C-alpha positions in Angstrom: 21.8 -56.3 -47.0 18.3 -55.3 -48.1 16.6 -57.1 -45.1 19.0 -55.4 -42.7 18.2 -52.0 -44.1 14.4 -52.6 -44.0 14.7 -53.5 -40.3 17.1 -50.7 -39.3 15.2 -47.7 -40.7 12.0 -48.1 -38.7 14.0 -48.6 -35.5 16.1 -45.5 -35.8 13.3 -43.1 -36.9 11.5 -43.2 -33.5 14.8 -42.7 -31.6 15.8 -39.8 -33.8 12.5 -38.0 -33.7 11.7 -38.6 -30.0 15.2 -37.7 -29.0 15.1 -34.4 -30.8 11.6 -33.5 -29.6 12.3 -34.4 -26.0 15.6 -32.5 -26.0 13.8 -29.5 -27.4 11.1 -29.6 -24.8 13.6 -30.2 -22.1 15.6 -27.1 -23.2 12.4 -25.0 -23.1 11.1 -26.3 -19.8 14.5 -26.7 -18.2 13.7 -30.2 -17.1 16.4 -32.2 -15.2 16.9 -36.0 -15.3 15.3 -38.0 -12.5 18.5 -38.5 -10.6 21.1 -35.9 -11.7 24.4 -35.5 -9.9 24.4 -32.8 -7.3 25.4 -29.5 -8.9 24.2 -27.0 -11.3 21.3 -28.9 -12.8 19.8 -29.7 -9.4 20.2 -26.1 -8.3 18.6 -24.7 -11.4 15.7 -27.2 -11.2 15.0 -26.2 -7.6 15.1 -22.5 -8.5 12.8 -23.0 -11.5 10.3 -24.8 -9.3 10.4 -21.9 -6.8 9.5 -19.3 -9.4 7.1 -21.5 -11.4 3.9 -19.5 -10.6 5.0 -16.9 -13.2 3.7 -18.8 -16.3 1.3 -17.5 -18.8 -0.8 -19.3 -21.4 1.2 -19.0 -24.6 0.4 -20.0 -28.2 0.0 -23.8 -28.6 3.2 -25.7 -29.0 3.8 -27.9 -32.0 2.7 -31.5 -31.1 5.2 -34.2 -30.7 5.1 -36.5 -33.8 3.2 -39.8 -33.6 6.3 -41.8 -34.1 7.9 -40.1 -31.1 4.9 -40.8 -28.9 5.0 -44.4 -29.9 8.6 -44.9 -28.6 8.6 -44.8 -24.8 11.8 -46.9 -24.7 13.7 -43.8 -25.9 12.6 -41.6 -23.0 15.6 -42.2 -20.7 18.0 -41.4 -23.4 16.1 -38.2 -24.2 15.9 -37.2 -20.5 19.7 -37.7 -20.2 20.2 -35.5 -23.2 17.9 -32.8 -21.7 19.8 -32.9 -18.4 23.1 -32.7 -20.3 21.8 -29.7 -22.2 20.9 -27.9 -18.9 24.3 -28.8 -17.4 26.2 -27.6 -20.4 27.2 -23.9 -20.0 25.6 -21.6 -22.7 28.1 -19.9 -24.9 28.9 -16.4 -23.6 27.2 -13.6 -25.5 28.8 -10.2 -25.8 25.6 -8.1 -25.4 27.4 -4.8 -26.0 28.6 -6.1 -29.4 25.1 -7.5 -30.0 23.6 -4.1 -29.2 26.0 -2.5 -31.8 25.0 -5.1 -34.3 21.3 -4.4 -33.8 21.6 -0.6 -33.5 20.2 -0.1 -37.0 17.7 -3.0 -36.9 14.0 -2.6 -36.9 11.9 -3.4 -33.8 10.6 -6.5 -35.6 14.1 -7.8 -36.2 15.1 -7.1 -32.6 12.0 -8.8 -31.3 12.6 -11.8 -33.5 16.2 -12.1 -32.2 15.1 -11.8 -28.6 12.4 -14.5 -28.8 14.6 -16.8 -30.8 17.4 -16.6 -28.2 15.3 -17.1 -25.1 12.2 -19.0 -26.0 9.7 -19.2 -23.1 12.2 -17.8 -20.6 11.6 -14.2 -21.9 8.4 -12.1 -21.5 7.1 -8.7 -22.6 6.5 -6.2 -19.8 3.1 -4.7 -20.7 1.5 -1.4 -19.5 1.1 1.2 -22.2 1.0 2.1 -25.9 4.6 1.1 -26.6 3.9 -2.3 -25.1 0.9 -2.9 -27.4 3.4 -2.3 -30.2 5.7 -4.8 -28.7 3.0 -7.4 -28.5 2.1 -6.7 -32.2 5.8 -7.2 -33.2 5.9 -10.4 -31.2 2.8 -11.7 -33.0 4.3 -10.8 -36.4 7.4 -12.9 -35.7 5.2 -16.0 -35.6 7.0 -17.2 -32.4 5.4 -18.1 -29.1 5.6 -15.2 -26.6 4.6 -14.4 -23.0 3.3 -11.1 -21.6 3.2 -9.9 -17.9 1.9 -6.8 -16.3 2.1 -5.1 -12.9 -1.3 -4.5 -11.3 -0.6 -1.9 -8.6 -4.2 -1.7 -7.5 -4.3 2.0 -8.4 -4.7 1.9 -12.2 -7.3 3.8 -14.1 -10.4 1.9 -15.1 -9.5 2.5 -18.7 -6.2 0.7 -18.2 -7.9 -2.4 -16.9 -10.3 -2.2 -19.9 -7.2 -2.1 -22.1 -5.8 -5.3 -20.5 -9.0 -7.1 -21.3 -9.1 -5.8 -24.9 -5.5 -6.9 -25.5 -6.1 -10.4 -24.2 -9.1 -10.8 -26.5 -7.4 -9.2 -29.5 -4.3 -11.4 -29.3 -5.8 -14.5 -27.7 -3.4 -14.5 -24.8 -3.5 -14.5 -21.1 -1.5 -11.7 -19.4 0.5 -12.8 -16.3 -0.5 -10.3 -13.6 1.8 -9.5 -10.7 0.4 -8.0 -7.6 2.0 -6.1 -4.7 2.3 -7.8 -1.3 -0.9 -7.0 0.5 0.7 -6.8 3.9 3.3 -4.3 2.8 0.8 -2.1 1.1 -1.5 -2.2 4.1 1.3 -1.2 6.4 2.3 1.7 4.2 -1.2 3.1 3.8 -2.0 2.7 7.5 1.3 4.5 8.5 1.3 7.3 5.9 -2.1 7.5 4.3 -3.3 6.9 0.7 -1.6 9.9 -0.9 1.7 10.3 1.0 3.6 10.4 -2.3 2.4 14.0 -2.9 4.3 15.0 0.3 7.5 12.9 0.4 7.9 11.5 -3.2 6.6 8.5 -5.0 9.6 6.2 -4.6 8.3 4.4 -1.4 4.9 3.7 -2.9 6.4 2.6 -6.2 8.8 0.2 -4.5 5.9 -1.6 -2.8 3.5 -1.6 -5.7 5.8 -1.9 -8.7 9.4 -2.6 -8.1 9.2 -5.6 -5.7 6.4 -7.3 -7.8 8.6 -6.8 -10.8 11.6 -8.3 -9.1 9.5 -11.4 -8.3 8.4 -11.7 -11.9 11.9 -11.4 -13.3 13.3 -14.1 -11.0 11.4 -16.5 -13.1 12.9 -15.3 -16.4 16.2 -15.1 -18.2 15.3 -12.0 -20.2 12.5 -9.4 -20.5 11.3 -7.0 -23.1 10.4 -3.4 -22.4 8.9 -0.4 -24.3 11.5 2.1 -23.2 12.3 4.8 -25.7 15.1 7.3 -25.7 12.8 10.2 -26.4 10.4 9.3 -23.5 12.6 11.3 -21.0 15.7 12.8 -22.7 17.2 13.7 -19.4 17.1 10.2 -18.0 16.7 7.7 -20.8 18.9 9.1 -23.6 21.4 6.2 -23.5 19.1 3.2 -23.7 20.6 0.3 -25.8 18.4 -2.1 -27.7 19.8 -5.0 -25.6 21.9 -5.2 -22.5 22.7 -7.2 -19.4 20.2 -5.8 -16.9 22.1 -3.6 -14.4 19.5 -3.7 -11.7 17.6 -7.0 -11.5 18.4 -10.7 -11.3 17.0 -13.4 -13.4 16.4 -17.2 -13.1 20.0 -18.2 -12.5 20.4 -15.6 -9.8 23.2 -13.1 -9.3 24.6 -10.2 -11.3 24.4 -10.7 -15.0 21.7 -13.3 -14.9 19.0 -11.2 -16.7 19.0 -9.7 -20.2 16.9 -6.7 -21.0 15.7 -6.0 -24.5 14.4 -2.5 -25.6 13.2 -3.0 -29.3 11.8 0.5 -29.7 14.6 2.3 -27.9 15.5 4.2 -31.1 11.9 4.8 -32.3 10.2 8.2 -31.9 6.9 8.3 -30.0 5.0 9.6 -33.1 6.3 6.6 -35.1 5.0 4.2 -32.5 1.6 5.8 -32.9 1.8 5.6 -36.6 2.4 1.9 -36.3 -0.4 1.4 -33.8 -2.9 3.2 -36.1 -1.7 1.2 -39.1 -2.2 -2.1 -37.4 -5.5 -1.1 -35.8 -4.7 -2.5 -32.4 -6.3 -1.7 -29.0 -5.0 1.4 -27.2 -5.9 3.0 -23.9 -9.0 5.2 -24.1 -7.2 7.8 -21.9 -5.0 8.8 -24.9 -8.0 10.4 -26.5 -8.3 12.6 -23.3 -4.8 14.1 -23.5 -2.9 11.4 -21.5 0.3 10.3 -23.1 2.5 8.6 -20.5 0.0 6.6 -18.3 0.8 5.1 -14.9 -1.2 4.9 -11.7 -4.3 7.1 -11.5 -3.1 9.5 -8.7 0.2 10.1 -10.4 -0.9 10.6 -14.0 -2.5 13.6 -15.7 -3.1 14.9 -19.2 -0.5 17.1 -20.9 -1.1 20.1 -23.1 0.1 20.3 -26.7 3.8 21.0 -26.7 4.4 19.6 -23.2 6.7 16.6 -22.9 4.9 13.4 -22.2 6.7 12.8 -18.9 5.3 16.1 -17.6 2.1 14.2 -17.0 3.8 11.9 -14.5 4.8 12.8 -10.9 4.5 16.5 -11.9 5.4 17.7 -8.4 8.9 16.2 -8.6 12.1 17.1 -10.4 12.8 15.6 -13.8 15.4 13.1 -12.7 13.0 11.8 -9.9 10.4 10.9 -12.5 11.4 7.2 -12.6 9.5 4.6 -10.6 12.5 2.3 -10.3 11.6 -0.2 -12.9 14.3 1.1 -15.3 16.6 2.7 -12.8 19.6 1.0 -14.5 19.0 3.1 -17.6 18.8 6.5 -15.8 21.5 8.8 -17.1 22.4 10.3 -13.8 25.2 12.6 -14.7 24.5 14.5 -11.5 24.4 11.4 -9.3 27.8 12.0 -7.6 27.0 15.6 -7.0 23.6 14.8 -5.7 25.1 12.2 -3.3 27.6 14.7 -2.1 24.9 17.3 -1.7 22.8 14.9 0.3 25.7 14.1 2.6 26.6 17.7 3.1 23.0 19.0 3.4 21.5 16.2 5.5 18.6 14.0 4.7 16.2 16.9 4.1 18.7 18.9 2.1 18.7 21.7 4.7 22.5 22.1 4.9 24.4 25.1 3.7 27.4 23.1 2.4 30.5 25.0 1.2 29.6 24.6 -2.5 30.6 27.7 -4.6 27.7 30.0 -5.4 25.9 29.9 -8.8 23.9 32.2 -11.0 26.5 34.9 -10.5 26.0 37.7 -13.0 25.5 41.5 -13.0 22.1 40.7 -14.6 21.0 38.6 -11.6 20.1 40.3 -8.3 21.0 38.3 -5.2 18.0 38.7 -2.9 18.0 38.5 0.9 15.1 37.2 2.9 14.1 40.8 3.6 14.1 41.6 -0.2 11.9 38.6 -0.9 9.5 39.5 1.9 9.3 43.0 0.4 8.4 41.5 -3.0 5.7 39.4 -1.3 4.1 42.5 0.4 3.9 44.6 -2.8 0.5 44.4 -4.6 1.9 46.4 -7.5 5.5 46.4 -8.7 7.2 48.8 -11.1 8.5 45.8 -13.0 7.9 42.1 -12.9 10.4 39.9 -11.2 11.6 36.4 -12.1 13.3 34.7 -9.1 14.9 31.3 -8.8 14.9 29.5 -5.4 18.1 27.5 -5.4 20.7 25.6 -3.5 24.3 25.9 -4.9 25.0 22.2 -4.2 21.9 21.0 -6.1 22.9 19.4 -9.5 19.6 20.4 -11.1 20.3 24.1 -10.2 23.8 23.8 -11.5 22.4 22.3 -14.8 20.1 25.2 -15.5 22.7 27.9 -14.6 23.7 28.7 -18.2 20.2 29.0 -19.5 19.1 31.2 -16.5 22.1 33.6 -17.1 21.2 33.8 -20.8 17.6 34.5 -19.9 18.7 37.3 -17.5 20.7 38.9 -20.4 17.7 38.8 -22.7 15.2 40.0 -20.1 17.5 42.7 -18.8 18.4 44.1 -22.2 16.6 46.7 -24.3 12.9 46.1 -24.2 13.2 43.3 -21.6 11.6 45.1 -18.7 11.9 42.1 -16.3 14.1 42.0 -13.2 15.8 38.7 -12.7 16.9 37.5 -9.2 17.9 34.6 -7.1 17.3 33.5 -3.6 19.2 30.8 -1.8 16.5 28.8 -0.1 18.3 25.9 1.6 19.6 25.8 5.2 17.8 28.2 7.5 15.7 29.7 4.7 14.1 26.4 3.6 11.2 26.4 6.0 10.4 30.0 5.1 10.6 29.2 1.4 8.4 26.1 1.8 5.7 28.1 3.7 5.7 31.3 1.7 7.2 30.6 -1.7 5.7 27.3 -2.7 9.1 25.5 -2.5 8.9 21.7 -3.0 12.2 21.0 -4.7 15.2 22.8 -6.1 15.2 24.7 -8.4 11.8 26.5 -8.0 11.2 29.4 -10.3 8.7 32.2 -9.4 7.3 35.1 -11.4 6.2 38.1 -9.5 3.9 39.9 -12.0 3.8 43.7 -11.9 0.1 43.9 -11.0 -0.5 40.7 -9.1 0.4 40.2 -5.5 0.9 36.5 -5.4 3.9 35.0 -7.2 3.2 32.4 -10.0 5.2 29.2 -9.9 6.8 27.9 -13.1 5.1 24.4 -13.5 7.4 22.7 -16.0 10.6 20.8 -15.8 11.8 22.4 -19.1 14.3 25.0 -18.0 15.7 26.0 -21.4 15.7 29.7 -22.3 12.8 29.5 -24.8 10.5 27.7 -22.4 11.3 30.1 -19.5 10.9 33.1 -21.8 7.5 31.9 -23.0 6.4 31.5 -19.4 7.5 35.1 -18.5 6.0 36.7 -21.7 2.6 35.0 -21.2 2.2 36.3 -17.6 4.2 39.5 -17.3 
């Protein structure tokens, strides 16, 4: 009995350790046995090889034990176990329930859960301040992690310097994704370097950001973003901390194949900065120059104190157009159906005069004809300043500001107000005139005609609440 035990123990130890280690490595790398049966394992292995270029240097793995390395005879058994692990369907996860469970969790707890669940098949999308915080949280978990970034070719020099500082600070290599050179070349040759100022940024962002991101995500089962609810209250207010990605596909392919984690979804921007300062981590030097939300150089500018951070991005477009497409699945598009109907009724350029009911109807709002507007333009001195909204009744953004504009009209038209409030329907046949003479780029456009200045002044902000509009009028009247 004693001799049997002395012989059995050293034989089972190598099998035990090597089997566990190899199974663990197989699960991380998604290896398949040398000759698996045709089916799911082979398909996954082929897909994994196709997306293999998206791999970053990650913190060193724990070495396999010496006893495991000394037992090559156990390898076939371990490979079979790894293949079986790949073939076995993962238990279904209810991510809506998980999001509810983690709703009150800290970013560190959420990050730890994400890395624990997905291992090396998850990566942090890195571009700005929130993403430095994500990397810091990942480091604090003590788990291996990966980081990737989109190099659009039009970033600020300070952003490239940040990439270098982050790599050195954390001892990592960021996995950079680049746009297709041929696609960018064709776009620039056809439309020029700055076409997005004229017809919107979506086409450029698709080429330089969205498609490279799609390629990156096809090599992952999950990704981690720095989205926050307060970044853009009009479009990101409903971001969960974890979700099945509604827009992109992951490694397995098809709908539902990618999970998206947003660990700082419930964190205020000021709290993110408090954390960054406390941890003494690298940040973009542009923040010290008034930049808050930072993207490509031509589409980013500083904001003034009190302005929302997204007002520094794509400032020539409406609030709900201020998404590049990376997080389109999280956009709260309450006006989406209305916008689609408007587009259908008004044509591709929004020039139609569809039969939508009129808006801004009130005794305090003067409905101006083209002749009335032309008269305002000719006057170099007016008895009273005028505030005029250029609108289209089918436009969901015009509809959304109706209540605040009517309240503003009551306040400006009351005792001591001294400002006339008007409206001018600028779609259909009037659109070309409004674009040429009234600075119309999108609906709604708000103009102030001061009493002693000939040229109207365009309201530059996307904040269309009563207080913001009133501050604009009072500062220039």
